[in-house]
C-alpha positions as CSV (number, residue, x, y, z in Angstrom):
1,M,-26.9,50.3,-100.9
2,K,-29.9,52.4,-101.8
3,Q,-32.0,49.3,-102.2
4,I,-30.9,48.1,-98.7
5,F,-31.7,51.5,-97.3
6,S,-35.2,51.4,-98.9
7,L,-35.8,48.0,-97.5
8,L,-34.7,49.2,-94.0
9,V,-37.1,52.2,-94.2
10,I,-40.0,49.9,-95.3
11,S,-39.2,47.5,-92.5
12,I,-39.1,50.3,-89.9
13,A,-42.4,51.6,-91.3
14,L,-44.0,48.2,-91.1
15,F,-42.7,47.7,-87.6
16,N,-44.0,51.0,-86.5
17,C,-47.3,50.3,-88.2
18,K,-47.6,47.0,-86.4
19,T,-46.7,48.5,-83.1
20,T,-49.2,51.3,-83.5
21,T,-51.9,48.8,-84.5
22,K,-51.2,46.7,-81.4
23,K,-51.5,49.7,-79.1
24,E,-54.5,51.3,-80.8
25,K,-57.4,51.4,-78.5
26,I,-60.8,50.0,-79.5
27,T,-63.4,52.5,-78.4
28,G,-67.1,51.8,-78.1
29,L,-69.9,54.3,-78.9
30,I,-69.3,57.6,-77.2
31,T,-72.3,59.8,-76.5
32,E,-72.7,63.2,-74.7
33,K,-75.8,62.7,-72.6
34,A,-77.5,59.3,-72.4
35,M,-77.1,55.6,-73.4
36,V,-78.8,52.3,-73.5
37,V,-76.9,49.0,-74.1
38,S,-78.9,45.8,-74.7
39,A,-79.0,42.5,-76.5
40,R,-80.8,43.8,-79.5
41,E,-80.6,47.1,-81.4
42,E,-84.4,47.4,-81.6
43,A,-84.6,47.4,-77.8
44,S,-81.8,49.8,-77.3
45,K,-83.4,52.2,-79.9
46,I,-86.8,52.2,-78.2
47,G,-85.1,52.9,-74.8
48,V,-83.1,55.8,-76.2
49,D,-86.2,57.2,-78.0
50,I,-87.9,57.3,-74.6
51,L,-85.0,59.2,-73.2
52,K,-85.1,61.7,-76.1
53,K,-88.7,62.3,-75.3
54,G,-87.7,63.5,-71.9
55,G,-88.2,60.2,-70.0
56,N,-85.7,59.1,-67.4
57,A,-83.8,55.8,-66.9
58,F,-86.7,54.2,-65.2
59,D,-89.1,55.0,-68.1
60,A,-86.4,53.6,-70.5
61,M,-86.1,50.5,-68.3
62,V,-89.8,49.7,-68.8
63,A,-89.5,50.3,-72.6
64,T,-86.2,48.4,-73.0
65,E,-87.4,45.4,-70.9
66,L,-90.6,45.0,-72.8
67,A,-89.0,45.6,-76.2
68,L,-86.6,42.7,-75.4
69,A,-89.7,40.5,-74.8
70,V,-90.5,41.3,-78.4
71,A,-87.1,41.4,-80.1
72,Y,-85.3,38.8,-78.1
73,P,-87.7,36.0,-77.0
74,Y,-84.7,33.8,-76.3
75,A,-84.3,35.6,-72.9
76,G,-86.3,38.8,-73.0
77,N,-89.7,38.2,-71.5
78,I,-93.0,39.0,-69.8
79,G,-93.1,35.3,-68.7
80,G,-90.0,35.5,-66.5
81,G,-88.4,37.8,-63.9
82,G,-85.3,39.7,-63.0
83,F,-83.4,42.1,-60.8
84,M,-82.6,45.9,-61.1
85,V,-80.0,47.9,-59.3
86,Y,-80.3,51.6,-59.6
87,R,-78.4,54.8,-58.7
88,K,-80.2,58.2,-58.9
89,N,-78.3,61.4,-59.8
90,D,-78.5,62.4,-56.1
91,G,-76.6,59.3,-55.0
92,E,-79.6,57.3,-53.8
93,I,-79.2,53.6,-54.5
94,G,-81.5,50.7,-54.3
95,A,-82.5,47.3,-55.7
96,L,-85.7,45.7,-57.1
97,D,-86.3,42.0,-56.9
98,Y,-88.9,40.8,-59.4
99,R,-87.7,37.2,-59.4
100,E,-90.3,34.5,-60.1
101,K,-91.8,32.6,-57.1
102,A,-92.9,29.0,-56.6
103,P,-96.7,28.4,-57.0
104,L,-98.8,27.9,-53.9
105,A,-99.2,24.2,-54.8
106,A,-95.5,23.7,-55.0
107,E,-94.0,21.0,-52.8
108,K,-90.4,20.2,-51.7
109,D,-90.5,16.8,-53.4
110,M,-92.6,17.7,-56.4
111,Y,-90.0,16.6,-59.0
112,L,-89.3,13.2,-57.3
113,D,-90.8,9.9,-58.2
114,D,-92.2,7.3,-55.7
115,N,-88.6,6.1,-55.1
116,G,-87.4,9.5,-54.3
117,N,-85.5,10.0,-57.6
118,V,-85.6,13.2,-59.7
119,I,-88.0,12.8,-62.7
120,K,-85.9,13.8,-65.7
121,G,-87.2,16.9,-67.5
122,K,-90.1,17.7,-65.1
123,S,-88.5,20.8,-63.7
124,T,-87.0,22.0,-67.1
125,I,-89.6,21.6,-69.8
126,G,-93.3,22.2,-70.0
127,A,-95.9,23.5,-67.6
128,M,-94.6,22.1,-64.3
129,A,-91.3,23.9,-64.7
130,V,-92.9,27.4,-64.6
131,G,-92.5,29.8,-61.7
132,I,-95.0,32.7,-61.2
133,P,-93.7,35.5,-63.5
134,G,-92.5,38.8,-62.1
135,T,-91.5,40.9,-65.1
136,V,-94.7,42.9,-65.5
137,A,-94.9,43.6,-61.8
138,G,-91.2,44.6,-61.9
139,V,-91.5,47.2,-64.6
140,F,-94.7,48.7,-63.1
141,A,-93.1,48.9,-59.7
142,A,-90.1,50.8,-61.1
143,H,-92.4,53.1,-63.1
144,K,-94.7,53.8,-60.1
145,K,-91.8,54.8,-57.9
146,F,-89.6,56.7,-60.4
147,G,-91.2,57.0,-63.8
148,T,-92.2,60.3,-65.4
149,L,-93.9,59.5,-68.7
150,S,-97.2,57.7,-69.0
151,I,-97.2,53.9,-69.4
152,Q,-99.2,54.3,-72.6
153,E,-96.5,56.6,-74.1
154,I,-93.7,54.1,-73.0
155,L,-95.5,51.0,-74.3
156,Q,-96.7,52.4,-77.7
157,P,-93.4,51.9,-79.6
158,V,-93.1,48.4,-78.1
159,I,-96.6,47.5,-79.3
160,E,-95.7,49.0,-82.7
161,L,-92.5,46.9,-82.9
162,A,-94.5,43.7,-82.1
163,N,-97.1,44.5,-84.8
164,K,-94.5,45.6,-87.4
165,G,-92.2,42.7,-86.7
166,V,-88.6,42.0,-85.9
167,I,-85.9,41.2,-88.4
168,V,-84.3,37.8,-87.8
169,T,-80.5,37.9,-87.4
170,K,-78.0,35.2,-88.4
171,K,-77.5,34.2,-84.8
172,Q,-81.2,34.2,-84.1
173,E,-81.8,31.9,-87.1
174,A,-79.4,29.4,-85.7
175,R,-80.9,29.6,-82.2
176,I,-84.5,29.0,-83.4
177,K,-83.4,26.0,-85.5
178,K,-81.5,24.5,-82.6
179,Y,-84.5,24.7,-80.2
180,Q,-87.3,23.7,-82.5
181,P,-87.3,20.0,-81.5
182,A,-87.8,21.2,-77.8
183,F,-90.7,23.5,-78.9
184,K,-92.5,20.5,-80.4
185,K,-91.9,18.5,-77.2
186,A,-93.3,21.2,-74.9
187,N,-96.3,22.4,-76.9
188,K,-99.4,20.5,-78.0
189,S,-99.7,22.5,-81.2
190,L,-97.4,24.4,-83.5
191,I,-96.1,27.8,-82.3
192,I,-94.8,30.8,-84.2
193,L,-91.1,29.7,-84.0
194,D,-91.9,26.3,-85.4
195,S,-91.9,27.8,-88.9
196,V,-88.6,28.0,-90.9
197,W,-87.1,31.4,-90.2
198,K,-84.1,32.6,-92.1
199,E,-81.8,35.6,-91.7
200,N,-83.6,38.9,-92.7
201,D,-87.1,37.4,-92.4
202,I,-89.5,39.4,-90.4
203,I,-91.4,37.8,-87.5
204,K,-94.6,39.6,-86.4
205,Y,-95.8,39.0,-82.8
206,N,-99.4,40.1,-83.1
207,A,-100.7,38.1,-80.1
208,L,-98.0,39.7,-77.9
209,A,-98.9,43.1,-79.3
210,A,-102.5,42.5,-78.2
211,T,-101.4,41.4,-74.7
212,L,-99.3,44.5,-74.3
213,E,-102.2,46.7,-75.5
214,R,-104.4,45.3,-72.7
215,I,-101.5,45.8,-70.2
216,S,-101.0,49.4,-71.5
217,K,-104.8,50.1,-71.1
218,N,-105.5,48.3,-67.8
219,G,-102.1,48.4,-66.0
220,R,-100.2,45.8,-63.9
221,D,-103.4,44.1,-62.7
222,E,-104.2,43.1,-66.3
223,F,-101.4,40.5,-66.1
224,Y,-102.1,39.4,-62.5
225,K,-105.9,39.7,-62.1
226,G,-107.4,40.5,-65.4
227,E,-108.4,38.8,-68.7
228,T,-104.7,38.1,-69.4
229,A,-104.4,36.3,-66.1
230,E,-107.5,34.2,-66.7
231,R,-106.3,33.2,-70.2
232,L,-102.8,32.4,-68.9
233,V,-104.1,30.2,-66.1
234,K,-106.5,28.4,-68.4
235,F,-103.6,27.7,-70.8
236,M,-101.3,26.5,-68.0
237,Q,-103.8,24.1,-66.4
238,A,-104.8,22.7,-69.8
239,N,-101.2,21.8,-70.2
240,G,-100.8,20.1,-66.8
241,G,-99.5,23.1,-64.8
242,I,-100.4,24.1,-61.2
243,M,-100.5,27.9,-61.6
244,T,-103.7,29.4,-60.3
245,L,-105.4,32.9,-60.4
246,E,-104.5,33.1,-56.7
247,D,-100.8,32.6,-57.5
248,L,-100.9,35.5,-59.9
249,A,-103.0,37.8,-57.6
250,K,-100.6,37.2,-54.7
251,Y,-97.4,38.0,-56.6
252,E,-95.5,41.0,-55.3
253,V,-92.1,42.5,-56.0
254,K,-89.6,43.3,-53.2
255,W,-87.5,46.4,-52.9
256,R,-84.2,45.3,-51.4
257,K,-81.1,46.9,-50.0
258,P,-78.2,46.3,-52.5
259,I,-74.9,44.8,-51.5
260,T,-72.3,47.5,-51.3
261,F,-68.5,47.2,-50.6
262,N,-65.3,49.0,-51.5
263,Y,-62.4,47.9,-53.7
264,D,-59.5,50.4,-53.8
265,D,-61.2,53.8,-54.6
266,L,-64.3,52.1,-56.0
267,K,-67.7,51.6,-54.4
268,I,-69.4,48.5,-55.8
269,I,-73.2,48.4,-55.7
270,S,-74.7,45.0,-56.7
271,M,-77.7,42.7,-56.2
272,S,-78.6,41.2,-52.9
273,P,-80.2,37.8,-52.2
274,P,-82.0,35.9,-53.6
275,S,-79.3,36.7,-56.0
276,S,-75.9,35.4,-55.0
277,G,-74.2,37.9,-57.3
278,G,-73.4,40.8,-55.0
279,I,-72.2,38.6,-52.1
280,C,-69.9,36.5,-54.4
281,L,-68.6,39.5,-56.2
282,A,-67.7,41.1,-52.8
283,Q,-66.0,37.9,-51.6
284,I,-63.9,37.6,-54.7
285,M,-62.9,41.3,-54.9
286,N,-62.0,41.3,-51.1
287,G,-59.8,38.2,-51.8
288,I,-57.8,39.8,-54.6
289,E,-57.6,43.4,-53.3
290,S,-54.2,43.1,-51.6
291,Y,-52.5,41.7,-54.8
292,D,-50.9,43.9,-57.4
293,L,-52.9,42.6,-60.4
294,D,-51.9,45.6,-62.5
295,K,-48.2,44.7,-62.1
296,F,-48.9,41.0,-62.8
297,G,-50.4,42.0,-66.2
298,H,-53.8,41.3,-67.8
299,N,-54.6,37.6,-68.2
300,S,-51.1,36.8,-67.0
301,T,-50.4,33.5,-65.2
302,K,-50.2,35.2,-61.8
303,A,-53.3,37.3,-62.3
304,I,-55.3,34.2,-63.4
305,Q,-54.1,32.3,-60.3
306,V,-55.1,35.0,-57.8
307,I,-58.5,35.5,-59.4
308,T,-59.1,31.8,-59.7
309,E,-58.2,31.1,-56.1
310,A,-60.5,33.9,-54.8
311,E,-63.3,32.6,-57.0
312,R,-62.8,29.0,-55.7
313,R,-63.3,30.2,-52.1
314,A,-66.3,32.4,-52.8
315,Y,-68.2,29.7,-54.7
316,A,-67.5,27.2,-52.0
317,D,-69.7,29.4,-49.7
318,R,-72.3,30.3,-52.2
319,S,-75.0,27.7,-52.1
320,F,-74.5,26.5,-48.6
321,F,-75.4,29.9,-47.2
322,L,-77.6,31.5,-49.8
323,G,-81.3,31.3,-50.7
324,D,-84.4,33.5,-50.5
325,P,-83.8,35.9,-47.6
326,D,-87.5,35.8,-46.8
327,F,-87.1,32.0,-46.0
328,V,-83.4,31.6,-45.0
329,N,-81.2,33.5,-42.5
330,I,-78.1,34.6,-44.3
331,P,-74.9,35.8,-42.5
332,L,-74.7,38.6,-45.0
333,E,-72.5,41.1,-43.2
334,T,-70.0,38.4,-42.3
335,L,-69.7,37.0,-45.8
336,I,-69.0,40.3,-47.4
337,S,-66.6,41.6,-44.7
338,K,-62.9,42.0,-45.5
339,E,-62.0,40.2,-42.2
340,Y,-63.9,37.1,-43.2
341,T,-62.3,37.0,-46.7
342,N,-58.8,37.8,-45.7
343,G,-58.1,34.6,-43.9
344,R,-59.6,32.6,-46.8
345,M,-56.6,33.3,-49.0
346,D,-54.0,32.4,-46.4
347,N,-53.3,28.9,-47.8
348,F,-53.0,30.1,-51.4
349,S,-49.5,29.7,-53.0
350,F,-48.3,30.7,-56.5
351,E,-46.3,27.5,-56.5
352,K,-49.2,25.1,-56.4
353,A,-53.0,25.2,-57.2
354,T,-55.3,24.7,-54.2
355,K,-57.5,21.7,-54.6
356,S,-61.2,22.4,-54.4
357,E,-61.7,19.3,-52.2
358,D,-59.4,21.1,-49.6
359,V,-61.6,24.2,-49.5
360,A,-64.7,24.4,-47.3
361,H,-67.6,24.9,-47.4
362,G,-69.6,21.9,-48.4
363,T,-70.2,20.0,-51.6
364,V,-72.9,22.2,-53.0
365,E,-73.4,24.5,-56.0
366,M,-76.4,25.9,-57.8
367,I,-76.7,27.7,-61.1
368,E,-79.2,29.0,-63.6
369,S,-78.6,28.8,-67.3
370,D,-76.5,30.9,-69.7
371,E,-79.6,32.2,-71.5
372,T,-80.3,35.3,-69.5
373,T,-80.0,38.9,-70.8
374,H,-78.8,42.2,-69.4
375,Y,-79.2,45.9,-70.2
376,A,-77.6,49.1,-68.9
377,I,-79.0,52.6,-69.0
378,V,-77.6,56.0,-68.1
379,D,-80.0,58.9,-68.7
380,Q,-79.5,62.6,-69.5
381,F,-80.2,63.5,-65.8
382,G,-77.4,61.2,-64.5
383,N,-79.6,58.4,-63.2
384,A,-78.4,54.8,-63.9
385,V,-80.1,51.4,-63.9
386,S,-78.5,48.0,-64.3
387,V,-81.0,45.2,-65.0
388,T,-80.7,41.4,-65.6
389,T,-83.8,39.5,-66.7
390,T,-84.4,35.9,-67.6
391,L,-86.6,33.0,-68.6
392,N,-83.8,30.7,-67.2
393,G,-83.2,28.3,-70.1
394,A,-83.2,29.3,-73.7
395,Y,-86.9,30.2,-74.4
396,G,-87.5,29.1,-70.8
397,S,-89.7,26.0,-70.5
398,K,-90.0,26.0,-74.3
399,M,-93.7,26.4,-73.6
400,Y,-95.3,29.2,-75.7
401,C,-98.8,30.6,-75.0
402,S,-99.8,31.3,-78.6
403,D,-103.0,33.0,-77.3
404,L,-101.0,35.6,-75.4
405,G,-97.8,35.6,-77.5
406,F,-95.0,34.7,-75.1
407,F,-92.8,32.0,-73.6
408,L,-93.0,30.9,-70.0
409,N,-89.9,30.5,-67.8
410,N,-88.5,27.2,-66.4
411,E,-87.2,28.9,-63.3
412,M,-88.4,26.1,-60.9
413,D,-85.3,24.2,-61.9
414,D,-83.2,26.8,-60.1
415,F,-84.5,25.3,-56.8
416,S,-82.9,22.2,-55.4
417,S,-85.2,19.4,-56.7
418,K,-83.4,17.1,-54.2
419,P,-80.4,18.3,-52.1
420,G,-77.3,16.6,-53.4
421,V,-78.6,15.8,-56.9
422,P,-77.5,17.8,-59.9
423,N,-80.0,20.1,-61.7
424,M,-80.1,20.4,-65.6
425,F,-76.7,22.0,-65.6
426,G,-75.0,19.2,-63.7
427,L,-74.7,21.2,-60.5
428,I,-75.8,20.4,-57.0
429,G,-78.4,22.2,-54.9
430,A,-78.5,22.8,-51.1
431,K,-81.2,22.7,-48.5
432,A,-81.2,26.5,-48.2
433,N,-82.6,26.5,-51.8
434,E,-85.2,23.8,-51.5
435,I,-88.7,24.3,-53.0
436,A,-91.4,25.9,-50.8
437,P,-94.6,27.7,-51.9
438,Q,-94.2,31.4,-52.7
439,K,-90.4,31.1,-52.3
440,R,-88.0,32.7,-54.8
441,M,-85.2,30.6,-56.3
442,L,-81.5,31.4,-55.9
443,S,-79.9,33.2,-58.8
444,S,-76.4,34.3,-60.1
445,M,-77.6,37.5,-61.7
446,T,-75.3,40.4,-60.9
447,P,-76.6,43.7,-62.2
448,T,-73.9,46.1,-60.9
449,I,-73.2,49.9,-60.6
450,V,-69.8,51.2,-59.7
451,E,-68.9,54.6,-58.2
452,K,-65.5,56.2,-58.3
453,D,-64.6,59.0,-55.9
454,G,-68.3,59.2,-55.0
455,K,-69.5,59.7,-58.6
456,L,-71.2,57.3,-61.1
457,W,-68.5,55.5,-63.0
458,M,-69.7,52.2,-64.5
459,V,-73.0,50.3,-65.1
460,V,-72.4,46.7,-66.0
461,G,-73.9,43.2,-66.1
462,T,-74.2,40.0,-68.2
463,P,-76.0,36.7,-68.8
464,G,-74.1,33.5,-68.3
465,G,-75.4,31.4,-65.4
466,S,-72.7,31.1,-62.7
467,T,-70.2,32.8,-65.0
468,I,-72.2,36.0,-64.6
469,I,-70.4,36.9,-61.4
470,T,-66.9,36.3,-62.8
471,S,-67.6,38.1,-66.1
472,V,-68.8,41.2,-64.3
473,L,-65.7,40.9,-62.1
474,Q,-63.3,40.7,-65.0
475,T,-64.9,43.6,-66.8
476,I,-64.6,45.9,-63.8
477,L,-60.9,44.8,-63.4
478,N,-60.2,45.2,-67.1
479,V,-61.0,48.9,-66.8
480,H,-59.8,49.6,-63.2
481,E,-56.6,47.5,-63.0
482,F,-55.6,47.2,-66.7
483,G,-56.7,50.5,-68.2
484,F,-59.0,49.3,-70.9
485,G,-61.9,51.4,-72.2
486,M,-65.5,50.0,-71.9
487,Q,-65.8,48.3,-75.3
488,E,-62.2,47.0,-75.0
489,A,-62.9,45.6,-71.5
490,V,-66.0,43.8,-72.8
491,N,-64.2,42.3,-75.8
492,Q,-61.4,40.7,-73.7
493,P,-61.3,36.9,-73.4
494,R,-62.7,35.6,-70.1
495,F,-62.1,32.7,-67.8
496,H,-64.1,31.2,-64.9
497,H,-63.7,29.0,-61.9
498,Q,-66.6,28.0,-59.6
499,W,-65.0,25.7,-57.1
500,L,-66.7,22.6,-58.5
501,P,-65.9,21.2,-61.0
502,D,-62.3,22.0,-60.2
503,V,-61.4,23.4,-63.6
504,I,-60.7,26.8,-65.1
505,M,-63.0,27.4,-68.0
506,M,-61.4,29.5,-70.7
507,E,-62.8,30.9,-74.0
508,P,-61.1,28.7,-76.6
509,N,-58.1,29.8,-78.5
510,K,-58.1,33.2,-76.8
511,F,-55.4,32.8,-74.2
512,D,-51.6,32.6,-74.5
513,K,-50.5,29.0,-74.8
514,K,-47.5,29.7,-72.6
515,T,-49.8,30.9,-69.8
516,I,-52.0,27.8,-70.1
517,T,-48.8,25.6,-69.9
518,E,-47.6,27.5,-66.8
519,L,-51.0,27.1,-65.1
520,E,-51.1,23.4,-65.9
521,K,-47.6,23.0,-64.6
522,V,-48.6,24.1,-61.1
523,G,-51.7,21.9,-61.0
524,Y,-54.6,23.7,-62.7
525,K,-56.9,21.9,-65.0
526,I,-58.0,23.9,-68.0
527,N,-61.2,23.4,-70.0
528,Q,-61.5,25.4,-73.3
529,K,-63.9,22.9,-74.9
530,D,-67.1,23.8,-72.9
531,A,-66.6,27.5,-72.7
532,P,-67.3,29.0,-76.2
533,V,-69.0,32.1,-74.6
534,I,-68.6,33.2,-71.1
535,G,-71.3,35.9,-70.7
536,K,-72.5,38.7,-73.0
537,V,-71.5,41.8,-71.1
538,E,-73.3,45.1,-71.5
539,G,-71.6,48.1,-69.9
540,I,-71.5,51.9,-69.8
541,L,-68.4,53.9,-68.6
542,V,-68.5,57.5,-67.5
543,L,-65.4,59.1,-69.0
544,Q,-63.3,61.8,-67.3
545,N,-64.8,64.4,-69.6
546,G,-68.3,63.3,-68.5
547,K,-69.2,61.6,-71.8
548,L,-70.4,58.0,-71.9
549,E,-68.7,55.0,-73.6
550,G,-70.8,51.9,-74.3
551,G,-69.5,48.4,-74.4
552,A,-71.8,46.0,-76.3
553,D,-70.7,42.4,-76.4
554,P,-69.6,41.2,-79.9
555,R,-70.4,37.6,-78.8
556,G,-74.1,38.4,-79.5
557,D,-76.3,40.9,-81.5
558,D,-75.8,43.4,-78.7
559,K,-75.9,47.1,-79.4
560,A,-75.1,50.4,-77.6
561,L,-77.1,53.5,-78.7
562,G,-77.5,56.9,-77.3
563,Y,-77.2,60.7,-78.0
């Protein structure tokens, strides 16, 4: 009897232990005053150190962005571009577009042969794939408007990092090895990443350090009109490119009005065109707002159905209407209005999946690659920035200017090389996004800031091509609807639907098998094979006590740091 009683006590203890473990919350880094979350610890640390020196979020943006160019050449860059959404501590909001532009010599049919067929690889690898970079102009524009520390003080630790070198991580070792054949294809001579690099090796980027030194000393114009510009153009033209000194000299950033909309008691502030992120996010969230997601349950069959159907309808509109607003008229107010979205969900039923072929608009879709990067910053003054930056593909065009120490983007592939023909990611472009000189290509990047009850609540974003929008969406919902903390919300398995192809992409082996069976039973096609990673989300949540919780995605080498 005593033995049975002991076994019973042990069983109850084990059961309680198991229950407690299941309910135990995973909490990210908590800090009192300020935080930076980025794809590499080195970049987050440099950003935080700038804040500790008394710099603000915009000073830290410059430092973090350029530190990612050193520590994370896979996507961090000075040869690419990006978008920033900001919210100052007085509630002022805004957006900065430093997306790349097509060169002056670019033509609508520049990637087509004499028969009108797309020339394979011309828009993705090598010099002809490169758009005019916007990153240096972007960080200098942000600093000029809002920065407090000197550029020299901000860039010094970045230059030191490039000279001292960056430790290779296990994931980085695998990435370098994977893309080495493409480096050899794109470059006439060996580049720094052609060497055999192993985990814990140190890569020194001395040429990049020298370039950053010149930029630190001579300012923005060093990159666009100075010695660096001349050396870059010489390199590009020697490799068959069409970039000119006039292209660089003419490059300008654009300050834009962000997309804003309400969802329950939240105000969402996200990126406007030429990013499709904010408009798509608004359409999806408008579509799901009337449903009781919290009652359906996190990643339940019904919750996945509702979100999928709203995504299907939003992505059907995306490329038909969207492009560079300086070239295309976009019915923006209509697209993000609740009236427009409400009718779109009328034909949805829990009993049967809608077919994408039955959903207008059009047969078009456009995407940039998964190899982008995001960082989030909240400073000690209460200012917040959300920034997504990219080279487009992994290491961009794979073309590395050894003289200057950086990779060039392959952003030209984000245009429609030929309307109706898939780009490198198997997706189809529209006329609104066709190539024109000085035009910016359509993007999915969705840097986002969320207010709750009029106060800063969340800063969030991610890489991931067209899955960026849905990953940002799910992270916000994970916190707002399902009560997760920031790190917990980032860790959750994610799914994605983008109208065409008509499948739900799911992170493999992360979803309940019963849920998948139920979804298939009502007509949804599930693809777990091609979705090993859906985004690498970075987020910061302002807790009720005013402290900050960071969410750094465990799918990468991402890191939250602060004080």
